[in-house]
Structure formats: C-alpha cells, structure tokens
N, C-alpha and C positions, 0 to 999 in steps of 0.2 A: 504493500499500499505506499504508494509515493506519487508526488506529482511528476508527470510526463508529458511535456509540451515538445512539439517539434522545434526546437532550438538548440544551439550547441549543447552536447551533452554535458560539458563542464558547467554550463549554466544551470540546467536542471538538477545537477549533483550539488552545487552550490546552494540553491534555495532548498533542496531536500536536507541538507545537513546543518545549515547556519540558520537559527531562527531569525536573527536580524535580517538577513537577505531576504527571508520570506516577507518578514513585514514592509521591508522596502519595495519589493515586488507588488505587492499590494498597495502601497501609496502610489505607486507610478501608474497602478492599472486604472486609468481613467483617459479618455480622449486618444489612447493609442491602442494598438493591437495587444492582445494578452501575450503574443509572443515577445514584443518589445518591453513590454512592463517586466515581464518574468526574465529577460535575459538582461536587464538594466543591472542588477547587482552585480553580476559577473563582468559587466563592462565596466562599472564603478571599481571593482577590485583589480582589473587589469590597469586602469589608469592611476590609481593609488599604489599598485605594486603590493596590495595585501588587502585583506576584507576587514575594514575598520569595524571597531565596536561602538556601541551606542555614544558612549562618553566622548571618544574621538570625533564623530561626527555632530555630536551636540555642541562641542567646543570648537568645531571648526572655522576659520574666518567665512563669514557668509558669502562675500564677494569671490573669494577663491574658490570655493564650492560650487558657486554659481557658474563659474568659468569651466570647472571639471564637467559639469554637466552640459555646458553647450558646445564643449568639444565635438567636431564631426567624426561620426555621426551624434549628433545630440541625444542623451540619454531619455528625452522626452519632447513632445511637440512645445511644451512651456517649460525649457529647462530651467530658469532661474524660479519660477514658482515651486516647480517640483523640488528643486534643491533645497528652498525654503521650508517645504512641507516636510521633507525628509528630515530636515534638522530640527523643526518643531515635534516631530513625532519622536526622534531621539531624545531630545529634551525631555519629554513626557515619559519616556521610558527609564531616563536616569533619574529623574524626581519621584517615580512612584514604583518602581521595579529595580532600584540599584543597578540599571542599565542592562539588566537581563531579560531581553525580550521574552523568554520562554515562560518567566513568571507570571506574564499576561493570561496564559492559559493553565498552567501547571498548578495554579493556586486558587483556580476557580471553583468554587462548590458543586456548580451547577451550571446548565446551559443558559438560562438568563442571565446570572451573574457574568459569564464569561462574554455574553452579547454587550451588557453594560460595560464591562472592562474595554472590550474593543473599541464601541462606539465612544467610550472616553479618550480615544486618541485624535488628534487634530485631522480633519479631513474624512473621518470614517462615520457615516451617517448610518441610518438603519439597514438599508439595503446594502452597502459595502460591508457592514458589520455581519450581516447575516451569510454573506457570501464568503467572508473570512471564516467564521464560524462552520460553515459547511465544509470548506476546504480542509480545515483542522480535523472535523470528525471523519471526513470520508477519505483524504489521502494520508492523515497524519497518524489516526488513530485516537485523537484528543476527543474522547466521547463521555463528558460528564453528564449525569443524569439531564434528561431533558432538553438534549443538545439538538436533536432534530426539530422538536416542537419552536425551540427558539431560533433556528435557522429558518424556518418558515418554509416557502416553496422550495428554496436551495438546499434545504436537508432532506428532501423526498430521496428515496431509495428509487435508482433507475432513471431518475430525472436529468435532463440534459440543459441546465438552466444556466450555469457559470464554469468558471475556472475548475471548481470542485469537481465537476464530472468529466474533466479531460483526462483521459487515459492512452488516447491515440488519434490517429487522424479522422477516423468515422467520427467518435464522439466529439472532437473538436468542431466538425462540419455541422454535427447536430446542434451543439451550443450555438453556432454562429445562426443557423436557420431560426433557432428559438429567438436569439435577439432581435433579428430582423422582424420576425412577426411582432414581437413586443413594440418595437419602434414604430410599425406600421399601424398597430392598434392604437398607440399613443396619438399618432398622427391624426388618424380618424377620428378618435375622441375629441381632440381640439378643435380640428375642422369643422365637426358637426355640433 
C-alpha cells in the first residue's frame, strides 16, 4: 500500500518514505497536475542537494525560497505563492508538532480529529483535508477509527475521486474522468 504515480520512481519513493515530502506534495496539489505536484518535493530535494526538514524550510529566507521554486521548470504555476505556502505549513508543523509532520496523523485519536488537524494547516480546506485523509488511509495505512467517514466521498472504497485512489495509469484516468465530470457539473450549476 503506497502511492504510485506515473512520475520519476525516485519522486514516488520520496513521498512514500518522507512525511514532509508527502505534506509538501499535498500543498502543491492545486492548479497543477497531480504528477507535477507530487514530483515537486523531489525537484526541491534536487535543487537543495538534500530533502530539508520542516524547521529548515520554516526558517528559510522567503525570497531565496521563492527563487528556488521559480527556477525552470518552476515547481508550480505560482512559484512565489507556493513557496510562501510551503513555508507557512512548515512553520505550523514546527509550532504544533515539533517539526515532525508524521505527528499530524500518528497522534490523532480518530478520523474527525485527524481531519481537524489537517485542515488546521494553512491552505487546507475541508476538501483538501478529506483528500489528504483518504490518501493517508488508502495508501499509507493510517486508519484511525472513523477515518473513512471523516474523509467523506474520498474515503469510499473503490472510488476514483482523488490522488488517494491512484495506483496505476488506469486508475489515474478514472480519477481524471471523475474530476472532469465534477467540473462540468459545477459549471452547469452556476450557468443554470
């Protein structure tokens, strides 16, 4: 049970083994493809020469970090904003969890508490929190009582709604199809 996206195997390996890389990938997972978001921590590691910890990123010079994120190819469509967001999240991890991102989930008593902890991170609303919770449960075996219910539709077994459900190219295509259907439905709702 692990995350397997069609990206560089070393990038998959990093997000599977390093909790901060996983958190950073989730931060980056907006307005870019899943593949780009989840390859981002590996690209950051290559640019810095090592995978930084939360304390290092929290204390990084913000302008220097923005420059690193903006190097071509940029780590995100909005490199400056995402560098700042990653830094905010790392500061929160340092303040609340002594810089250990795994404490975010390892110390949660149940699914609702875990969702509350995740949505307590800067930039993590309910939907992103539920996706992260489903990812932890489905791919990383983090399954406190009530996790599926707290993850909502993203926690449903056999669903293809998010990165939590991607295990190969076929499941990735199903997730993309679901996202397109949701966008079309939202567009139709606002038009009507």
